[in-house]
C-alpha positions, 0 to 999 in steps of 0.5 A, a space after each residue: 499499500 502507498 502509505 506503508 511506503 511512507 512508514 518504511 520512509 519513516 523507519 529509515 529516518 528513525 535509524 538515520 535521523 536527519 538531526 538539526 543541532 540542539 542546544 541540548 545535546 542528544 539524550 536517551 529517551 528514557 524516564 531516568 534521563 528525562 527526569 534528570 534533564 527536566 530537573 536541571 533545566 527547570 533549576 535554570 528557569 525565571 518564574 516568567 520562563 516557567 509561566 511561559 511554558 504553561 501557555 498554549 496559543 491558538 494562531 488566529 484573528 486575536 493572535 496573528 503570527 506577528 503578535 505571537 512571534 513577539 510572545 515567543 521572543 519574550 519566553 511567553 508561549 509554550 505551544 501552538 496550535 492551528 498552524 499546520 504547514 511546515 514553513 510556518 512551523 519552522 519560522 516559529 521554531 526558529 524564533 525560539 532558537 534564535 531569539 528565546 534565552 533558554 531555547 526550550 522548543 515549542 510543540 504544535 497541536 491540531 484537531 486531527 480526529 479522522 485524518 489530516 489531509 486524507 479525511 476518513 469517516 467521522 469517528 462515529 462512521 469508524 465506529 460503524 466499522 467495528 474493525 480495530 484494523 481499519 482504525 488502526 489504519 486511520 490512526 497510522 496515516 493521520 499520524 504520518 500526515 500530521 507529522 509530515 506537516 510538522 505537528 507533534 500532538 493531536 486533540 484525539 481521540 474523543 471517548 466520551 460516551 454519548 447517549 444523546 444524539 441531540 449533542 452536536 459532538 456525537 459525530 466526533 465520538 465512538 458512540 453509546 457504548 463503554 466497551 466499543 468506545 475503549 477498544 477503538 480509543 486504545 487502537 487509535 492512541 497505539 496507532 497514532 503514538 506508535 512506540 514513541 511520539 518522537 518518531 519521525 512519523 508519530 504524534 502524541 495524542 491528547 484524549 478528551 474530554 476529561 470527563 463525562 463531556 458526553 452526558 451533558 444535560 439535554 444533550 446541550 453542548 457545554 452544559 452540566 452533567 450530574 451522575 453518581 459515581 457508580 454510573 461514572 465509574 462503570 460507564 463513562 470513565 473506562 474509555 479515558 482510562 483504557 486510552 491512558 493505559 495505551 500510553 496517551 501522553 496528554 488529556 484535554 480537560 472537558 467544558 462541562 461541570 460534573 456534579 456542580 464542579 467545572 472540570 477545569 476546577 475539579 481537583 478530585 478528577 484531575 489529581 485524586 482520579 487522574 494522577 493518584 488513582 490511575 498514575 498518569 504522568 502526562 500533561 492536562 490541558 484546559 479546553 479553548 478559554 475554559 479558565 476563564 469560563 470558571 467566572 461564568 460557571 460561578 465558582 470563580 469571583 475574578 480572573 485571579 480566582 480563576 487562575 488560582 483555582 485551575 493551576 491548583 486543581 491540576 490544569 497544566 497548561 492553558 489553552 487560548 487565553 492570557 490569563 496564566 501569564 497575566 495573573 500567576 505572577 501576582 498569585 505566586 507573589 502573594 502566596 496564593 500559589 506556590 512555585 512548587 505548583 508552577 514547577 509541577 505544571 511545568 515539569 509536565 509540559 517539559 516532560 512531553 516535550 522530551 518524550 516528543 523528542 524536541 529536546 534532541 532536535 526541535 525540527 524532528 518532525 519538519 526535516 530539513 528545510 529544503 524537504 518541505 513540499 512545494 505544493 502543501 495540498 499536492 494530490 501525492 500526499 493523499 491516501 485515497 485507496 485506504 480512505 475508500 477501503 475504510 469508508 466501505 467498511 463504515 457504511 451501514 445498510 439500514 433497509 433493503 426491501 425486496 433486494 432493492 440494492 445492489 442497483 444494476 449499472 444500466 438504465 437511467 438513475 436519478 441522483 437527487 438531494 442537496 448533499 449529493 453533490 457537496 464536497 464540503 459536507 462529504 468530509 464532516 466536522 473537524 476535517 483537519 487540513 482536508 481540502 473539500 475540492 478533493 473529496 468524491 461526492 456521492 454524484 461524483 462516485 456514482 458517475 464514476 461507477 457508471 461511466 459508459 454503462 448508465 445514464 446519471 441524471 441529477 437535480 438538487 431538488 431542495 436546499 438542506 434547510 429553508 430556515 434562514 436562521 440556521 442557514 445563517 448559523 451554518 455559514 457564520 464562520 465559512 461558506 459551508 452551505 450553498 443556498 439555491 435561491 430558487 422557490 422550494 416548489 420549482 426545485 422540487 419540480 425539477 426533481 421530479 422531472 428528473 426521477 420520471 426519466 429514471 428507473 431508480 431514484 437515489 436521494 442523498 438527504 440528511 444534515 450538512 456537516 455543520 448541523 453536527 459539530 461543536 456548538 451544533 446541538 439539536 432539539 429535533 433530530 428529524 431530517 430538515 423539513 425541506 428535504 422531507 418535502 422532497 422525499 414526499 414528492 419523489 415518493 409519488 413518482 412510484 420509482 424505487 427509492 433508495 435514501 442514502 443518509 448523510 448525518 453526523 448523529 442518529 436521526 429519527 427516521 420512521 417515516 423515512 423508513 416506511 418510504 424507502 425501499 432501501 436506506 443506506 447510512 453513510 455518515 460523512 465518509 471522507 475524501 473518498 466517500 462518494 467512491 465507497 458509497 457507490 461500491 456499495 450501492 452497485 454491490 462492488 462492496 458487500 455492506 458490513 457496518 453495524 450501528 455504534 448508537 441506537 436510533 431513536 424513533 423520536 426525540 421524545 425517546 431519548 435517552 434510548 440506549 441498549 444497555 439500560 437498567 432493568 426495571 421493576 416493571 419492564 415492558 413486554 413487546 409480546 404481551 403489553 401491559 399498561 402498568 409497565 415502563 413504556 410510551 403509550 403513544 408510539 411503539 417502544 424500543 429504538 428504530 434501529 438497535 445498537 450493533 444493527 446493520 444488513 448485508 446483501 447476503 444472510 447470516 445465521 447463527 447456531 444456538 450458544 455453546 459454552 465449554 463449561 456451566 461454572 466459571 471459577 474465579 481463577 479460571 475462564 470458560 469459552 462461548 461459541 457459536 456457528 456462523 454460516 453465510 446462508 446467502 448467495 454473496 460473500 461477505 463480512 459480518 460482526 458476531 457480538 457477545 453481550 453478558 447480563 448479570 441475573 441477580 446482583 446488589 445493584 440493578 444491573 444492564 439488561 445486557 452489556 458488550 463484552 467482545 466482538 469479532 469481524 469475520 469475512 465468509 464466502 457464500 455458503 461457508 461456516 465458521 465457529 467463533 469462540 469468545 473467552 469469558 473470565 471474572 473480569 468481564 463480569 466486574 462492576 462497581 457496587 454501592 460501596 464503590 468496589 469493583 467486584 464480581 459477585 457470585 450467581 448466574 449470568 446469560 451469555 448473549 451472542 448475536 449480530 446486533 444487540 436486539 436479536 441474540 441467542 442465549 446460554 447460561 452460566 454460574 460464577 462460583 
């Protein structure tokens, strides 16, 4: 593969590095050598120089490069983000090396979340692959391209568990499940950091947002979180812990409050849990402007108080505000903050710079000046083959009535919808340094697939939304959404004329990427009305209707499910998304994605998630009863359950077989099923293992994902899938906050989604 060649080059550079002369000499990348070096450097630093290391400055209108360079000269900057080209990064590092007293290198960071220049599916889409090898590929290529741009750190992965699709940042995470998120987060950290973040084509990760940001009340961004310690430790903290155990060198602190305490002011989170209980040795970084916000949270009386609280609570580095440099000197002078507390924070900053290899070579991720690419956005810098492969694996087939899909490569196909030809939306939110002009739209992908074989007709049909206020909101910071000035009826009439000439209609609808982003929480999770009217009109043609969804969150799709002959969830699938979607639509690739979040029937069901606790009056779908836990005005349960996804073939499962009926605490047992591809096409699926504790000291979830395996079977092929189970899979936090596995009976549930499973039972002794 192309990117493997690049990594081969990286390995050569690691063995025979192109070193710039370092003012500090060369030092082994060991903890003992690092601690001695950092201690000596700290002794040489003035208080102002120490405080300067605690500032992470964002390049932008408030801080233009000329102003930042003056700060660098005075030793007032420790790191930079929002600069992503080698010449700019080199110029800033030159300022340090040439003009600052101690020549302590800067590190450079950016939001490389699902790709740097090659954009892969949004994180929620990556989770839909249930494929750790695919996630590893994304991590390696993302790190390669980021490091090749001179970056040292990324604000990723986001491992916030979220069960509320109203939240705009759902798109950045791996979904509702603790286990799936933990596995994906661990894989991403290891892929991006490699053996060492100092290596030429690796970057350090900064896991985010610590903690429980995905549980914000009402799904409203920046809002409060209130939950029990049992739920926090059981469901929300494991993702961070797993990523940190995998070696993540950084933690970004959340913007929300947790049980009344803003995370930026929470010494219990940042010291007692993170440092003392978990043993984290890396760096903590505030989110953008969060220290200032402590006053608006109502826990700090003034700027000095906000700074005192943040630094003493364990926030090492301040992102994008001037408060640390402005107020820490006075706080130290008054004794409100000790210099020892400053030293502790600075030590963590210097430690990660040492681990990045910057003291050995401040230009380690830049290479020699003559190696800078002539064209930063050159096509040759992309990894399209891998992007297409990962995107295909992320697509989820939600419906396929009477085998409407795959489509034939003949006749006439109408491609309709406001997202069908949108290059910007294909990349999704947080698309790093991706160039929208390099992304392949659904329309282009279909044209590529049908070149010379069939007629492709196109009509936009509707705007993403006709709401002027929402249009203005989406275009506030960039021209993200194009607005067709024709009347809605004229656009629909045009789409109908096109549809009537076609054999089948492919409607590409959903959200623009700006609707599923930070600060883009929605109270209504349906497709905007302008597009719903378009679907209604297309349905009247009687032509087979294939709905291709583009969105960054689960949507309420009850009506669309009834209208569509087939429906494909594509999320925002990245640079090669259009080609990947066409591969699935025309059967060149058999879809295998599975949902990482439950899809509610309506916003009124939220939160709806598969691993909810048992109740005393559970609803029985087969024997409904009034006095049970349910809604009386709608069907109960999600429209599409967690783990759900169809294929162009059929997979059948045998009954669950257990290697033993009892599980000793120092042993294990195996749970197995035989999976058969009983259809006519080769294909992949994901076999999922869930466990249920029948009786415990606390009410336990109806089921919990504990393992999964992605398998590929040829038509007619059979494979036995085996899952080992030990006592660790049965542990939970009890009422006394003890992590225990209690004796008793457990159900083993194995299936191809969370709703349809086969069951076995064993006893823990």
